[in-house]
N, C-alpha and C positions, 0 to 999 in steps of 0.2 A: 504494500500500500504506500503510495507516494503522498507526501504532505509538503506544504509550502509555508514557510514562516517569513513574515515581512515585518521588519523593524524600522520604523520611521523615527530617526533621531533628530537632534538639534541641528546637526551639520550634514547628515548624509542619510540616504535610504539604502537599506541593506536587505538582501533576501538570502534564504537558505532553502534548498530542496532536499528532503529526506526520503530515502527508500527504507521503510522500517526504521531502525535506529541509526542507520548510516547516513551521514551527510554527504550527498552526491555532489552538490555544487553550491557555491556561494559567490556573491559579488556585492560590492559596495559602491556608493556614489552613483546610484541608479536613478534614471528618470522614470516617469510612469510608463512611457512607451517601452523602455528597456525591460521593466518588470513584466509587463504583459507579454512581451515577446518571449521572455523566459518561461512564463506560464504556458503559452501555446506550444513551445518546444518540449517542455519537460512533462506536461500533462499530469499534474498532481490531482488527487481526488478531493483532498480537504486542505483548508488553509487557515492560518491565524494571522491577524493584523494587530500590531501594537504600535503605539506612538507616544512620544513625549513632546511632540511639537505641534501637530495639527490633528483635527478630528479624523477618526478612522472610517467614517461612514462612506465617503466617496470611494475610497480604496476598496472597501468591503463590497459595495454595490457593484463595482466593476468586476471584482473577482467572482461574485455570485453569478454573473452572466456567463462566466467561462468554465466554472467548476461544477461537477455533478453532485458533490457532497457538501459538507458543512463548511461555512466560512465564519470563523469565530472572531468577534471583536473583543480583544482582551481588555478587561477593566480590572485595575488593581483592587477596587473596592468590592466588586460583585462576582467576578468569574471564579468558579470553584477551582481549588488548587490541591495538588498532592503534597501540601505543606501548610502548616499553621502560620497564619500571618498575625503577629502580635503587635504590629505597628499601630500606634494610637490613632492616627488619622489616615486610614487606608485610601481615602478619596484623594489625598494629596501625594500619595506615593507614586514615584515614577515607575512606569511599566517595565523599563529596562532593569531597574534595581530588583524588582520582584522576580522577573524572568531569570535574571542571573542567579538569584538565590535558589530557584527551583532547579536550574541546571546544575549548580554546584552540589545541591543535596542529592541529586540523582547520581552524579559522578563520584562523589565522596560520601557514601551512605554512612549513617550512624556516627558521624564525626562533628566536632565543632569546627566551623569553617569561617575564615575571614576572607571576604571577596574584595579585592582591590581592583576597581574598574577605573582605568585611567583614560578618560576620554575628554569631552568638552568640560566636564567636571571630574574631579577625582573623588570617587565614592569608596568608602571602606565600610562594608556591611557584614553583620554577624548572622550566621545561621547556627543556632544552638542545637547540638546533638543530632544534626542532620534532619531535624523535623520542624524547627520553629524559627521563622524570620523575626529577628529582634529589632532591626534598624541599624543605624550606624552614623556616619558622618558624610557631609558633602562639602567640598572645597573647590575653589577655582582650578581648572585644568591648566596645563602648561601654557598653551596658546593664549588663554584668557589672562593669565598673569602678565605675559609679555605685552599684550594689548593694553592692559590697565595701566602699566607704567608709562607707556607712550601717550595714552589718551588723557590721563589725569595729571600730566606734568607739562611744562612748557618746552623743555629742550631734550628730554630723553628720547633716543631713537627707538623705532620698532625693531626688535631683535627676534630672531627665530631660533628654533632648535637646530643645532649643527646637522648637516646632511648625514654625517656618520654619527648616529645617535649613540653608538657604543664606544666612541673615542673617549680617551681620558678627559676629564673635566677639571680644569684647574680650580683650586679653592680660592686663590687670590687673583682677581682680575687686574690686569695691568693697564687697561683702558676702559672706557665707559661700556663698550659693547661686551667685553669679557666679564666686567663686573656685574652687569645685568644678568648675563648667562649664569654666572656663579650664584647670584642671589636667588634667581628663579629656580634653576635646575637643582643645585645642591640643596636649596631650602626645601623643595618639594620632596626630594629623596629622604632628607632627614625627617620631614614630617611623616611620611608614610612608614619609614622604619620605626619611628616613635609609636605610631598606632599599632604596628605589628607587635612590638615589644610589650606594650601595655596589655594587649589582648592575650598574648602568650602567658603573661603573668597570671591572668585570671582563668585562662582555659588551657591547662597543660595538654600537650599533644595536638594543639591547634593546627589545622591544615590551612595553608594560605594559597588562594587561587587568584591568579592575575589575568585580567582581560582588558579590552579597550584599545583604542587606536594608538595610544602612547605606551602600550605594554612593552614593546621592544626596547624603549629607552630605560624603563624601570627594571626590567628583568635582571640584568647583570649587576644592578646596584642595590637590590634589596637583600636583606640578611636572612639566612636560614633557607630551608627547602621551600621553593616557590613552584607551584604548578601553573604553567602558562597555558591558558585555554582561550585562544582568541575568539572562538565562536560561541562563547558561554551563553550569551543572551539568546541566540538562535536556538541553541540546544534546549534552553529552558522553555522557550516558546513552543518548541516541538513537543516537549513533555506535557505542557499545559494542554495543548490541543489533543494529544493522545489520551490524557486523563478525562477530557470532556466528551470525546466521541468514542471512547473505549476501543481504540485501535488494537 
């Protein structure tokens, strides 16, 4: 049985097509035409649509005209989940955070899990015991930090992450550009490592899962065993769809 997971983010649209539990194909930065072309080519039976940016209704309506089965519009507040959601305000919870939690709980069952999702924002979220989403933290992502320094000052330049994200990063910048890079990048790494250490102190044996567009930058810089799962949100969406249509 083929399924289609569509993740509409703040900066990009991403899809994944699954055959049973296997992720067959994924692509990001997609237009609506590209998504529908993929649907026509891959011929999934069911789909799930999640968004943190725009309403899902138009996307879902278009998919329903093309798919023979269920098209599920994922809502953090109302969609049944294979996970307990202990967030105090589920109607404000981003679909990507909850989908990532479902994916992590499925991949790392019966464990305490810290999910570090480094994208537009840097989210550190806790799944307790592999069965309960507790919530976590949200902070500006790397690109947002660079843009903020440029936008809210009179003379600081707009700086980007180095093309080689794994290259050594000097602690002491010897010009304004390298000083900004040190402050933003070294600061973000120290921040995330601090969260990991604090959660590890509370939850011995904690499993740390890393996802998001900037995961490749963080992976070599975070302390302890880190499980990089780039398609974590798509995997979680697929599991939510499977739970709801009993695939």
